[in-house]
C-alpha positions in Angstrom: -52.1 -68.4 2.1 -48.6 -67.3 1.2 -49.9 -65.2 -1.7 -52.3 -63.4 0.6 -49.5 -62.6 3.0 -47.3 -61.4 0.2 -50.1 -59.3 -1.1 -50.7 -57.8 2.3 -47.0 -57.1 2.8 -46.9 -55.4 -0.6 -49.9 -53.3 0.3 -48.5 -52.3 3.7 -45.1 -51.4 2.1 -46.8 -49.3 -0.6 -48.8 -47.4 1.9 -45.7 -46.9 4.1 -43.8 -45.5 1.1 -46.6 -43.2 0.1 -47.2 -41.9 3.6 -45.0 -38.9 2.8 -47.4 -38.0 0.0 -50.8 -39.2 1.4 -50.7 -37.4 4.8 -49.8 -33.9 3.5 -52.4 -34.3 0.7 -55.1 -35.2 3.3 -54.0 -32.3 5.5 -54.1 -29.9 2.5 -57.6 -31.1 1.5 -58.8 -30.7 5.1 -57.4 -27.2 5.2 -59.1 -26.3 1.9 -62.4 -27.6 3.1 -62.2 -25.6 6.4 -61.1 -22.4 4.6 -64.0 -22.7 2.1 -66.5 -23.3 5.0 -65.1 -20.3 6.9 -65.3 -18.1 3.7 -69.0 -19.0 3.2 -70.0 -18.5 6.8 -67.9 -15.4 7.6 -69.7 -12.4 9.0 -67.8 -10.1 6.5 -67.7 -11.3 3.0 -64.3 -11.3 1.3 -65.0 -9.9 -2.2 -61.9 -11.4 -3.7 -62.8 -15.0 -2.7 -66.6 -15.0 -2.7 -69.4 -13.4 -4.7 -73.1 -12.8 -4.4 -75.5 -13.7 -7.1 -79.2 -14.1 -7.8 -78.8 -17.0 -10.1 -81.4 -19.4 -8.6 -85.1 -19.8 -9.4 -86.6 -18.4 -6.1 -84.6 -15.2 -6.5 -85.8 -14.8 -10.1 -89.4 -15.4 -9.2 -89.3 -13.1 -6.1 -87.4 -10.5 -8.1 -90.3 -10.2 -10.6 -92.8 -9.9 -7.7 -90.7 -7.4 -5.8 -90.1 -5.3 -8.9 -93.9 -4.9 -9.3 -94.4 -4.2 -5.5 -91.6 -1.6 -5.6 -93.8 0.4 -7.9 -96.4 0.7 -5.1 -94.3 1.0 -2.0 -90.6 1.6 -1.5 -88.8 -1.7 -0.9 -85.2 -2.5 -0.2 -85.1 -6.3 -0.5 -81.9 -7.4 -2.3 -82.2 -10.6 -4.3 -78.4 -11.0 -4.6 -78.2 -13.2 -1.6 -76.6 -16.4 -2.8 -73.0 -16.4 -1.6 -70.6 -18.8 -3.2 -66.9 -19.1 -3.4 -65.1 -18.0 -6.5 -62.8 -20.0 -8.8 -59.1 -19.7 -7.9 -57.3 -17.0 -9.8 -54.9 -19.5 -11.3 -57.9 -21.5 -12.8 -57.5 -24.4 -10.4 -60.6 -26.4 -9.8 -62.2 -25.8 -6.4 -62.6 -29.3 -4.9 -65.1 -28.0 -2.3 -67.5 -25.6 -4.0 -69.9 -24.2 -1.4 -72.8 -21.8 -1.3 -75.4 -20.5 1.1 -78.3 -18.1 1.1 -77.6 -15.1 3.2 -80.3 -13.4 5.3 -80.2 -10.0 3.6 -83.9 -9.4 4.1 -83.8 -9.5 7.9 -84.2 -6.1 9.5 -81.1 -5.1 11.4 -82.3 -1.9 13.0 -85.3 -1.0 15.1 -86.6 1.4 12.4 -86.4 -1.3 9.7 -87.9 -3.9 12.0 -91.0 -1.7 12.4 -90.9 0.1 9.0 -90.8 -2.9 6.6 -93.8 -4.8 7.9 -95.6 -1.5 8.3 -95.5 -1.1 4.5 -97.7 -4.3 4.2 -100.1 -3.8 7.1 -103.3 -2.5 5.6 -104.7 -0.9 8.7 -101.7 1.4 8.8 -103.8 3.8 6.7 -106.0 4.2 9.8 -103.1 5.6 11.8 -103.9 9.3 11.3 -105.3 12.3 13.3 -108.9 12.0 12.1 -109.2 8.4 13.2 -107.4 9.3 16.5 -109.9 12.1 17.1 -112.8 9.6 16.5 -111.2 7.1 18.8 -110.9 9.7 21.6 -114.6 10.7 21.1 -115.8 7.1 21.2 -113.3 6.1 23.9 -114.8 8.3 26.6 -117.8 5.9 26.8 -117.3 3.4 29.7 -118.0 0.4 27.4 -115.5 1.5 24.7 -112.2 1.9 26.7 -110.5 -0.5 24.2 -111.2 1.9 21.4 -109.1 4.7 22.9 -106.0 5.6 20.8 -103.6 4.4 23.6 -105.3 1.0 23.6 -106.2 0.3 19.9 -103.2 1.3 17.9 -103.7 0.9 14.2 -100.6 -0.4 12.3 -98.6 -1.0 15.5 -95.6 -3.3 15.1 -94.2 -4.6 18.4 -90.4 -4.6 18.1 -89.8 -5.4 21.7 -90.2 -9.2 21.1 -87.0 -9.2 19.0 -83.8 -9.9 20.9 -81.3 -6.9 20.9 -78.5 -9.0 19.4 -80.6 -9.7 16.4 -80.8 -6.0 15.6 -77.0 -5.6 15.3 -75.8 -4.9 11.8 -75.2 -8.0 9.8 -73.1 -8.3 6.6 -73.6 -10.6 3.7 
């Protein structure tokens, strides 16, 4: 029993003596963790402390597909959307490496919101003056009101369902 008390007393005294070193180290680690998290989730990316890459398998696979699709239609999908924190300039090991996929493919303007999906909607080719003329001709029939150009709109993308705050410019 005496040995246990002496051991406990030794442990308590060691912790008390090292408190000057342990508490600041814990605080420093907590601050580093918080700053790395803020860096990764910041709205504006700090180029000196973080970088974007496409070094993951989904980006490589989608990059090959998008390169082929870009030959057919103009696309502006960026595969460099893996944000991660850089190594410190002094070569110190980052104890809290973090990464996240940014949402660079989301449309941030009304034009992009309607224009991007429109590239992939097949019936967009029916949105022309000849088809509209045929719709007007058939639409005068009482049983074909739904065929009129103001009712049946080929290639229409409804952008009103997207909240306005989602259309504000986002940064990686």
